[in-house]
C-alpha positions in Angstrom: 48.2 -8.7 -15.7 48.7 -5.1 -17.0 51.7 -3.2 -15.7 49.7 -0.4 -14.2 47.6 -3.0 -12.3 50.8 -4.5 -10.9 52.0 -1.1 -9.9 48.7 -0.2 -8.2 48.8 -3.5 -6.2 52.4 -2.8 -5.1 51.5 0.8 -4.1 48.5 -0.4 -2.1 50.5 -2.9 -0.2 53.3 -0.4 0.3 50.8 2.1 1.7 49.4 -0.5 4.1 53.0 -1.1 5.3 53.7 2.5 5.8 50.5 3.4 7.6 50.0 0.4 9.8 52.3 1.5 12.6 50.0 3.4 15.0 47.2 0.8 14.8 49.4 -2.3 15.1 51.7 -1.1 17.9 48.6 -1.5 20.1 48.6 -5.2 19.4 51.3 -5.6 22.0 52.6 -9.0 20.9 55.3 -9.6 23.5 57.9 -11.0 21.0 59.2 -10.4 17.5 57.1 -12.5 15.1 58.2 -13.7 11.7 56.1 -15.4 9.0 56.5 -18.0 6.3 53.8 -17.7 3.7 53.4 -20.6 1.3 52.6 -19.2 -2.2 54.2 -21.6 -4.7 51.2 -23.6 -5.9 50.1 -23.7 -9.5 46.4 -24.3 -8.9 45.8 -27.0 -11.5 42.2 -27.4 -10.5 41.7 -23.7 -11.0 42.9 -24.0 -14.6 45.7 -21.6 -13.8 47.6 -22.4 -16.9 44.8 -21.2 -19.1 44.4 -18.1 -16.9 48.2 -17.5 -17.1 48.3 -16.9 -13.3 49.5 -18.8 -10.3 46.9 -19.7 -7.7 47.7 -16.9 -5.2 47.2 -14.3 -7.9 43.6 -15.4 -8.7 41.2 -12.7 -7.6 38.4 -12.8 -5.0 36.3 -9.8 -4.1 38.5 -7.4 -6.0 41.9 -8.4 -4.8 44.3 -11.4 -5.3 44.3 -14.1 -2.7 47.8 -13.2 -1.7 47.0 -9.6 -1.3 44.1 -10.4 1.1 46.5 -12.5 3.2 49.3 -10.0 3.3 46.9 -7.2 4.3 45.8 -9.3 7.2 49.4 -10.0 8.2 50.3 -6.3 8.2 51.2 -6.5 11.9 54.4 -8.5 10.8 57.0 -6.4 9.1 57.6 -7.3 5.4 61.3 -7.8 6.1 60.3 -10.5 8.6 57.9 -12.2 6.1 59.3 -14.9 3.8 57.2 -15.8 0.8 57.8 -19.3 -0.6 57.1 -18.9 -4.3 57.3 -21.3 -7.2 54.9 -21.5 -10.2 55.2 -18.2 -12.1 57.2 -16.8 -9.1 58.3 -13.7 -11.1 54.6 -12.6 -11.4 54.0 -13.2 -7.7 57.1 -11.2 -6.6 56.1 -8.4 -9.1 52.8 -7.8 -7.3 54.1 -7.3 -3.7 56.2 -4.6 -2.1 60.0 -5.2 -2.5 60.5 -5.3 1.2 59.0 -8.9 1.3 61.6 -11.7 1.3 61.2 -14.7 -1.0 62.7 -18.0 -1.7 61.9 -20.2 -4.7 60.5 -23.8 -4.4 61.5 -25.2 -7.8 59.6 -28.5 -7.3 56.3 -28.7 -5.5 57.0 -31.6 -3.1 54.6 -30.8 -0.3 54.0 -28.2 2.3 56.9 -29.4 4.5 59.2 -29.2 1.6 58.0 -25.7 0.9 58.8 -24.5 4.4 62.2 -26.3 4.2 63.2 -23.9 1.4 63.4 -21.2 4.0 65.8 -23.3 6.2 68.8 -20.9 5.8 66.7 -17.9 6.9 65.1 -19.9 9.8 68.6 -21.0 10.9 69.7 -17.4 11.0 66.7 -16.6 13.2 67.4 -19.6 15.5 71.0 -18.5 16.1 69.6 -15.3 17.6 66.7 -16.8 19.5 65.8 -20.5 19.4 62.3 -20.0 20.7 61.4 -17.1 18.3 57.8 -17.6 17.0 57.4 -18.4 13.4 53.9 -18.2 11.8 53.5 -20.7 8.9 50.4 -19.9 6.8 49.1 -19.9 3.2 48.7 -17.4 0.5 45.5 -19.1 -0.7 43.6 -18.8 2.6 42.2 -15.2 2.7 39.5 -15.7 5.3 41.6 -16.0 8.4 41.1 -12.8 10.3 43.7 -10.3 11.7 42.2 -11.1 15.2 42.6 -14.8 14.8 46.3 -14.5 13.8 47.0 -12.1 16.7 45.1 -14.3 19.2 46.9 -17.4 18.1 50.3 -15.9 18.4 49.6 -14.4 21.8 48.3 -17.8 23.0 51.4 -19.5 21.7 53.7 -17.1 23.5 51.7 -17.0 26.8 51.5 -20.8 27.0 55.2 -21.2 26.2 54.3 -23.8 23.6 56.6 -25.3 21.1 53.9 -25.5 18.5 50.4 -24.0 18.3 47.8 -25.4 15.8 44.9 -23.3 14.5 41.7 -25.3 14.5 38.2 -24.3 13.5 34.6 -25.5 13.6 32.4 -25.4 10.5 29.0 -26.8 9.6 30.4 -27.6 6.1 31.2 -31.2 5.4 34.8 -30.9 4.4 37.4 -33.5 3.4 40.0 -31.9 5.8 42.0 -33.4 8.7 40.2 -33.7 12.1 41.7 -32.6 15.4 41.8 -35.5 17.9 41.9 -34.5 21.5 42.3 -36.6 24.6 39.9 -36.6 27.6 41.6 -33.5 29.0 41.1 -31.6 25.8 44.7 -31.8 24.8 46.0 -32.3 21.3 46.6 -36.0 20.3 46.9 -36.0 16.6 45.5 -34.8 13.2 43.7 -37.6 11.3 43.3 -36.9 7.6 39.7 -37.3 6.3 40.5 -40.4 4.2 41.8 -42.2 7.4 39.0 -41.2 9.7 36.7 -43.7 11.4 33.0 -43.0 11.3 33.3 -41.5 14.9 36.2 -39.3 13.8 34.3 -38.1 10.7 31.6 -36.8 13.1 34.1 -34.4 14.6 33.8 -30.9 13.2 36.9 -29.4 14.6 39.2 -29.3 11.6 42.9 -28.6 11.2 43.4 -25.3 9.4 47.0 -26.2 8.6 48.3 -23.0 10.1 50.9 -23.1 12.9 53.1 -21.1 15.1 56.3 -22.8 15.9 59.3 -22.1 18.1 61.9 -21.7 15.3 64.4 -24.4 16.5 61.5 -26.8 16.9 60.4 -26.1 13.4 63.9 -26.8 12.1 64.0 -30.0 14.1 60.6 -30.9 12.6 61.7 -30.2 9.1 64.7 -32.5 9.6 62.4 -35.3 10.7 60.1 -35.2 7.7 59.8 -38.3 5.4 57.9 -38.7 2.2 56.7 -42.3 2.8 53.1 -41.6 1.7 51.0 -42.1 -1.4 52.0 -38.7 -2.8 55.7 -39.0 -2.0 55.5 -35.6 -0.5 56.7 -33.9 2.7 53.9 -32.6 4.9 54.0 -29.8 7.3 51.1 -31.4 9.2 53.5 -34.2 10.3 55.6 -31.9 12.4 53.2 -31.4 15.4 53.0 -35.2 15.8 56.8 -35.5 15.8 57.1 -32.7 18.4 54.5 -34.3 20.6 56.2 -37.7 20.4 59.4 -36.2 21.9 57.5 -34.5 24.7 57.1 -30.9 23.4 54.2 -28.8 24.5 51.6 -28.6 21.7 48.7 -26.1 22.0 45.5 -25.7 20.1 43.9 -22.3 19.3 40.3 -22.6 18.2 39.0 -20.1 15.7 35.5 -18.8 16.1 35.1 -18.1 12.4 33.2 -20.9 10.7 34.8 -20.3 7.3 38.3 -19.2 8.4 40.1 -22.4 7.5 38.8 -22.6 3.9 41.4 -22.6 1.2 41.1 -22.2 -2.5 41.7 -25.3 -4.7 38.8 -25.2 -7.2 36.7 -22.7 -9.0 33.8 -23.5 -6.6 36.2 -22.7 -3.7 37.1 -19.4 -5.3 33.5 -18.5 -5.9 32.6 -19.4 -2.3 35.5 -17.4 -0.8 34.5 -14.4 -3.0 30.9 -14.5 -1.7 32.2 -14.7 1.9 34.6 -11.8 1.4 31.7 -9.7 -0.1 29.4 -10.6 2.8 27.0 -12.5 0.6 27.4 -15.9 2.4 25.5 -16.6 5.6 
């Protein structure tokens, strides 16, 4: 990436930060919100090594994936936003305004392990307010709207939940985890696609993998994580089940955007996301 391109990206994000105040004060979120943005992945299926770029710096509709996400999250102050970086982390940090916090995940051992890298920062937040809301989201999911993030956070706070899960419906046949509800419509569990029964595969309410947690509950969930799975990784998706098992209140917030939960793992994903961002996908 050329140096002047880096500078322009940083200037654009900085300008967004400086000019957002009047618009975003009207959001009236009744609590201070912080975010952990996972941005450490290499993107092997995107052939990132050949491109000499980490996944979050791949471009879609004229901007990097991470830039799309941070623009959408401009209602959260950069000094309250922790980027978990890893592969080519220096390049990632060079493209964002210096106000953003970052922590380095030296080994990619799963999404739960990634969030755990921010433990010291989360503990500092928890000492001040154990129920402070923490948004956990991804730097390679540029389609979640500003309105969805705001609505999810407001719902989390209004419902006094320990954890709120973002779900979405889509006509696409995706190999993503399904949201299982009980007869009262309450959250039961997330069942990964490979483990779904035929009846569960027919469910089109998917887990977006985006959460709002009360900070102390998130720390408790991180401490509970185990890597006894086929990938030997620690999964953020295991935390809501742990919290439910101990009696915590788990809420679901259902997105109305049929593409919002799409992430980017392959070139086909990147092409699809680019078309959607350009308004070319119905």
